[in-house]
C-alpha positions as a Markdown table, in Angstrom:
| # | Residue | x | y | z |
|---|---|---|---|---|
| 1 | Met | -119.4 | -142.5 | 42.6 |
| 2 | Gln | -119.3 | -142.7 | 38.6 |
| 3 | Leu | -116.9 | -140.7 | 37.0 |
| 4 | Val | -117.7 | -140.0 | 33.2 |
| 5 | Asn | -115.4 | -138.2 | 31.0 |
| 6 | Leu | -117.1 | -135.2 | 29.4 |
| 7 | Thr | -113.9 | -134.9 | 27.1 |
| 8 | Thr | -114.5 | -136.0 | 23.7 |
| 9 | Pro | -112.3 | -134.3 | 21.5 |
| 10 | Lys | -113.4 | -133.9 | 17.5 |
| 11 | Pro | -111.4 | -134.0 | 14.6 |
| 12 | Ser | -112.3 | -130.7 | 13.8 |
| 13 | Gln | -111.0 | -129.0 | 17.1 |
| 14 | Ala | -107.4 | -128.7 | 16.3 |
| 15 | Pro | -105.8 | -127.0 | 19.0 |
| 16 | Gln | -103.6 | -123.9 | 18.9 |
| 17 | Pro | -100.5 | -123.7 | 19.4 |
| 18 | Ala | -100.4 | -122.3 | 23.2 |
| 19 | Gln | -103.5 | -124.8 | 23.4 |
| 20 | Ser | -101.5 | -127.7 | 22.2 |
| 21 | Phe | -99.2 | -127.6 | 26.0 |
| 22 | Ile | -102.6 | -128.4 | 27.3 |
| 23 | Gly | -102.6 | -132.1 | 28.9 |
| 24 | Thr | -99.2 | -133.1 | 27.3 |
| 25 | Ala | -96.4 | -134.6 | 29.0 |
| 26 | Leu | -93.5 | -131.5 | 29.3 |
| 27 | Val | -90.6 | -133.1 | 30.4 |
| 28 | Val | -88.7 | -130.7 | 33.0 |
| 29 | Leu | -85.1 | -129.1 | 31.6 |
| 30 | Phe | -83.4 | -126.0 | 33.5 |
| 31 | Ala | -81.4 | -122.5 | 31.9 |
| 32 | Asp | -80.6 | -119.5 | 33.0 |
| 33 | Gly | -83.6 | -117.2 | 33.9 |
| 34 | Ala | -82.3 | -114.4 | 31.5 |
| 35 | Gln | -81.7 | -116.4 | 28.5 |
| 36 | Leu | -85.7 | -117.6 | 29.0 |
| 37 | Glu | -86.8 | -114.0 | 29.2 |
| 38 | Glu | -84.7 | -113.4 | 25.9 |
| 39 | Val | -86.2 | -116.4 | 23.8 |
| 40 | Arg | -89.7 | -115.7 | 25.3 |
| 41 | Arg | -89.6 | -112.1 | 24.0 |
| 42 | Ala | -88.1 | -113.8 | 20.5 |
| 43 | Gly | -90.5 | -116.6 | 20.4 |
| 44 | Ser | -88.1 | -118.9 | 19.2 |
| 45 | Gly | -84.0 | -119.6 | 19.2 |
| 46 | Pro | -81.2 | -121.7 | 21.3 |
| 47 | Ile | -81.7 | -122.3 | 24.5 |
| 48 | Met | -78.1 | -123.4 | 26.4 |
| 49 | Leu | -79.2 | -126.1 | 29.1 |
| 50 | Gln | -78.1 | -127.3 | 32.4 |
| 51 | Pro | -78.1 | -130.5 | 33.7 |
| 52 | Pro | -79.7 | -133.2 | 34.0 |
| 53 | Phe | -80.9 | -133.5 | 30.1 |
| 54 | His | -83.9 | -135.9 | 29.0 |
| 55 | Val | -85.0 | -135.4 | 25.4 |
| 56 | Gly | -89.1 | -135.8 | 25.3 |
| 57 | Glu | -90.7 | -137.5 | 22.8 |
| 58 | Asp | -93.4 | -135.2 | 21.6 |
| 59 | Asp | -90.5 | -132.5 | 21.9 |
| 60 | Ser | -92.6 | -130.3 | 24.5 |
| 61 | Tyr | -90.8 | -129.1 | 27.7 |
| 62 | Leu | -91.1 | -127.5 | 30.4 |
| 63 | Val | -87.9 | -125.1 | 31.3 |
| 64 | Leu | -87.6 | -123.4 | 34.8 |
| 65 | Pro | -85.0 | -121.3 | 35.5 |
| 66 | Asp | -81.9 | -122.9 | 36.8 |
| 67 | Asp | -81.8 | -121.5 | 40.1 |
| 68 | Ile | -85.6 | -122.9 | 40.9 |
| 69 | Gly | -83.6 | -125.8 | 39.4 |
| 70 | Glu | -85.2 | -129.8 | 40.8 |
| 71 | Glu | -85.8 | -127.4 | 43.8 |
| 72 | Ile | -89.6 | -127.1 | 42.0 |
| 73 | Val | -90.3 | -131.0 | 43.8 |
| 74 | Asp | -89.4 | -129.6 | 46.9 |
| 75 | Ile | -91.7 | -125.7 | 46.3 |
| 76 | Leu | -94.7 | -128.7 | 45.5 |
| 77 | Arg | -94.3 | -130.8 | 48.3 |
| 78 | Asp | -93.7 | -128.0 | 50.9 |
| 79 | Ala | -96.7 | -126.0 | 49.5 |
| 80 | Asp | -94.6 | -123.0 | 49.0 |
| 81 | Ala | -97.0 | -121.1 | 46.9 |
| 82 | Gln | -94.9 | -117.8 | 46.5 |
| 83 | Leu | -92.2 | -119.6 | 45.2 |
| 84 | Leu | -94.3 | -121.7 | 42.6 |
| 85 | His | -96.0 | -118.7 | 41.4 |
| 86 | Glu | -92.7 | -116.7 | 40.7 |
| 87 | Ala | -91.1 | -120.5 | 39.0 |
| 88 | Leu | -94.2 | -120.4 | 36.9 |
| 89 | Arg | -94.2 | -116.9 | 36.0 |
| 90 | Glu | -90.4 | -117.6 | 35.2 |
| 91 | Ala | -90.5 | -120.8 | 33.2 |
| 92 | Val | -91.4 | -121.3 | 29.2 |
| 93 | Leu | -93.2 | -123.6 | 27.1 |
| 94 | Val | -91.2 | -124.9 | 24.4 |
| 95 | Val | -91.4 | -127.1 | 20.9 |
| 96 | Gly | -88.0 | -127.9 | 19.9 |
| 97 | Gln | -85.5 | -130.6 | 19.9 |
| 98 | Val | -82.6 | -131.4 | 22.1 |
| 99 | Gly | -78.3 | -131.7 | 20.8 |
| 100 | Lys | -75.5 | -130.9 | 21.2 |
| 101 | Asn | -74.7 | -127.1 | 21.5 |
| 102 | Pro | -73.6 | -126.0 | 18.5 |
| 103 | Ala | -72.4 | -122.9 | 19.9 |
| 104 | Gly | -69.9 | -125.0 | 22.3 |
| 105 | Arg | -70.1 | -127.3 | 25.0 |
| 106 | Gly | -72.9 | -128.6 | 26.2 |
| 107 | Met | -76.4 | -129.4 | 25.7 |
| 108 | Ala | -79.2 | -127.2 | 23.7 |
| 109 | Leu | -82.8 | -126.8 | 23.2 |
| 110 | Asp | -83.7 | -125.9 | 19.8 |
| 111 | Ala | -87.0 | -123.8 | 20.4 |
| 112 | Ser | -89.4 | -123.8 | 17.7 |
| 113 | Met | -92.0 | -121.9 | 19.5 |
| 114 | Val | -92.2 | -120.6 | 22.7 |
| 115 | Cys | -95.0 | -119.5 | 24.9 |
| 116 | Ser | -94.9 | -118.2 | 28.7 |
| 117 | Ile | -97.7 | -120.8 | 30.8 |
| 118 | Gln | -99.8 | -117.9 | 31.3 |
| 119 | Ala | -100.6 | -116.9 | 27.7 |
| 120 | Ala | -100.9 | -121.6 | 27.6 |
| 121 | Leu | -103.7 | -121.0 | 30.0 |
| 122 | Ala | -105.3 | -118.0 | 28.8 |
| 123 | Ala | -105.5 | -120.0 | 25.5 |
| 124 | Ser | -107.1 | -123.1 | 26.5 |
| 125 | Pro | -109.3 | -122.7 | 29.5 |
| 126 | Ser | -110.2 | -126.1 | 29.8 |
| 127 | Tyr | -108.4 | -128.8 | 31.1 |
| 128 | Ala | -107.8 | -132.4 | 29.2 |
| 129 | Ala | -110.4 | -134.2 | 30.6 |
| 130 | Glu | -113.5 | -133.2 | 32.1 |
| 131 | Leu | -114.8 | -136.0 | 34.4 |
| 132 | Gln | -118.4 | -135.8 | 36.5 |
| 133 | Ile | -118.2 | -137.3 | 39.8 |
| 134 | Arg | -121.5 | -139.5 | 40.6 |
| 135 | Ala | -123.0 | -142.3 | 42.6 |
| 136 | Gly | -121.3 | -145.5 | 42.4 |
| 137 | Ser | -117.7 | -145.9 | 40.3 |
| 138 | Asp | -114.1 | -145.5 | 41.2 |
| 139 | Val | -112.5 | -141.9 | 41.0 |
| 140 | Leu | -109.3 | -142.6 | 41.7 |
| 141 | Arg | -109.3 | -145.9 | 38.9 |
| 142 | Ala | -110.8 | -142.8 | 36.4 |
| 143 | Leu | -108.4 | -140.7 | 37.0 |
| 144 | Asn | -105.1 | -142.9 | 37.4 |
| 145 | Thr | -105.9 | -144.7 | 34.2 |
| 146 | Leu | -106.0 | -141.8 | 32.1 |
| 147 | Pro | -104.2 | -141.5 | 29.0 |
| 148 | His | -102.7 | -138.8 | 28.8 |
| 149 | Leu | -101.8 | -139.0 | 32.8 |
| 150 | Gln | -99.2 | -142.4 | 31.8 |
| 151 | Cys | -96.1 | -140.1 | 31.9 |
| 152 | Thr | -94.2 | -142.9 | 34.3 |
| 153 | Thr | -93.3 | -146.8 | 34.7 |
| 154 | Leu | -95.1 | -147.0 | 38.1 |
| 155 | Ser | -96.4 | -143.8 | 40.0 |
| 156 | Ala | -99.8 | -142.7 | 39.7 |
| 157 | Leu | -101.6 | -139.5 | 39.9 |
| 158 | Ala | -103.8 | -139.4 | 42.7 |
| 159 | Asp | -103.9 | -142.2 | 46.2 |
| 160 | Asp | -107.0 | -141.6 | 48.3 |
| 161 | Ala | -105.1 | -139.0 | 50.7 |
| 162 | Gly | -104.2 | -136.6 | 47.4 |
| 163 | Leu | -107.6 | -137.3 | 46.4 |
| 164 | Glu | -109.3 | -135.8 | 49.0 |
| 165 | Ala | -106.7 | -133.0 | 49.5 |
| 166 | Met | -107.8 | -131.6 | 46.5 |
| 167 | Leu | -111.5 | -132.2 | 46.5 |
| 168 | Ser | -111.7 | -130.5 | 50.0 |
| 169 | Glu | -109.2 | -127.6 | 49.8 |
| 170 | Pro | -109.4 | -124.2 | 47.7 |
| 171 | Glu | -106.1 | -124.4 | 46.6 |
| 172 | Tyr | -104.0 | -127.5 | 47.3 |
| 173 | Ile | -100.3 | -127.4 | 46.8 |
| 174 | Gly | -98.7 | -131.1 | 47.7 |
| 175 | Thr | -97.8 | -135.0 | 47.0 |
| 176 | Ser | -101.5 | -136.2 | 45.7 |
| 177 | Trp | -99.8 | -140.0 | 45.5 |
| 178 | Arg | -97.2 | -141.6 | 47.3 |
| 179 | Ala | -96.4 | -145.5 | 47.0 |
| 180 | Pro | -98.2 | -147.3 | 49.6 |
| 181 | Gln | -96.0 | -149.0 | 52.2 |
| 182 | Ser | -97.4 | -152.3 | 51.6 |
| 183 | Val | -95.9 | -152.5 | 49.0 |
| 184 | Lys | -92.1 | -153.0 | 49.1 |
| 185 | Ala | -91.4 | -153.1 | 45.5 |
| 186 | Leu | -92.8 | -149.6 | 45.1 |
| 187 | Gln | -90.7 | -148.0 | 48.1 |
| 188 | Asp | -87.9 | -146.3 | 45.6 |
| 189 | Ile | -90.8 | -144.6 | 43.5 |
| 190 | Glu | -90.7 | -140.6 | 44.1 |
| 191 | Pro | -94.3 | -139.4 | 44.9 |
| 192 | Thr | -97.0 | -137.2 | 42.7 |
| 193 | Gln | -96.7 | -133.9 | 43.8 |
| 194 | Val | -99.7 | -131.3 | 42.4 |
| 195 | Trp | -101.2 | -127.8 | 41.9 |
| 196 | Ser | -105.2 | -127.7 | 41.8 |
| 197 | Arg | -107.8 | -125.0 | 42.3 |
| 198 | Arg | -111.2 | -125.2 | 43.2 |
| 199 | Gln | -113.8 | -123.0 | 40.4 |
| 200 | Ala | -116.1 | -120.8 | 40.9 |
| 201 | Asp | -118.4 | -123.0 | 39.7 |
| 202 | Gly | -117.2 | -125.6 | 42.6 |
| 203 | Ser | -116.1 | -127.7 | 40.6 |
| 204 | Val | -111.7 | -128.7 | 40.9 |
| 205 | Gly | -108.9 | -127.8 | 38.2 |
| 206 | Ile | -105.9 | -129.6 | 38.1 |
| 207 | Glu | -103.7 | -126.9 | 37.5 |
| 208 | Leu | -100.4 | -128.8 | 37.2 |
| 209 | Ala | -99.3 | -132.6 | 37.8 |
| 210 | Leu | -95.4 | -133.5 | 38.5 |
| 211 | Phe | -94.1 | -137.0 | 38.4 |
| 212 | Gln | -90.9 | -138.0 | 38.7 |
| 213 | Glu | -88.9 | -140.9 | 37.4 |
| 214 | Asp | -85.0 | -141.3 | 38.3 |
| 215 | Asp | -84.1 | -137.7 | 37.7 |
| 216 | Glu | -86.6 | -136.7 | 34.4 |
| 217 | Leu | -89.5 | -134.9 | 35.9 |
| 218 | Ile | -92.2 | -134.7 | 33.9 |
| 219 | Ala | -94.9 | -131.9 | 34.3 |
| 220 | Val | -98.6 | -131.7 | 33.0 |
| 221 | Leu | -100.9 | -128.7 | 33.0 |
| 222 | Arg | -104.3 | -128.7 | 33.5 |
| 223 | Pro | -104.8 | -132.7 | 33.1 |
| 224 | Ala | -108.1 | -132.9 | 34.4 |
| 225 | Arg | -111.0 | -131.0 | 36.0 |
| 226 | Leu | -113.7 | -132.8 | 38.4 |
| 227 | Arg | -117.4 | -132.0 | 38.7 |
| 228 | Phe | -119.7 | -132.7 | 40.8 |
C-alpha cells in the first residue's frame, strides 16, 4: 500500500489558539478536578499540581483530574469507553509554565491559556496528518515516522496488531504498539495506547495517542487520519 501525506501546512495558515493543541505533544499532568473546572471557566490562572511533575518543551499540557491520574493508561488499555470520555470531558488543555507553587509547597502550572478538549476538537475538525492508503507502501513506517509522533525515545504509535485493530473496528480503544518480544532490550518499554474512530466517509481518525516513557505520559490529539 502506498501512503501519501495529504497535509501540507502553508505559512499563511496559522492555527487558532484552540487548534494549536492538535498534533502537539502534550505532557500529562494531574490536579484537583474542582480546580480544573474553575480554571476552565476563567480561561487562565494557577493550577496546583499533584505529582508526578514533568515540564513540556512546548509548555503545552493535558491536565487530568487527580482522581483519574495515571489510571488513564489502564482506562485506555482496558477499552473503558465510559471512563475515557468522562476523563476527557473533565480534563483541560493548557499553555503555561510549571514552577514552584508561589502560594506554598509543591508545584503549580501557571496557565496562560486554557480550553476543553471538546473546544479544541470543535475548533479543528482536521487532523495533524492526512494519509491516503494506496497499494504498495509501508503503512506502519509512514505512521511511525510522522515527526509530531516522535514523543519518546524507543516506543512507536502502532504495530501490525494495533494498526489492524484501528482499521477494522468502528471504534478502537486499546493498545496500538507494544515492544516486540524478539527484542529483549525493549521489554521494559511501555506500550502505546490509542482511541480511534471510523468516520462517516469511511476514513479512520486517530483521536488520541498516549505514549509512556518511565513515569512520564505524553498525549497527542488527532495525530493522523487514514483515508482509503
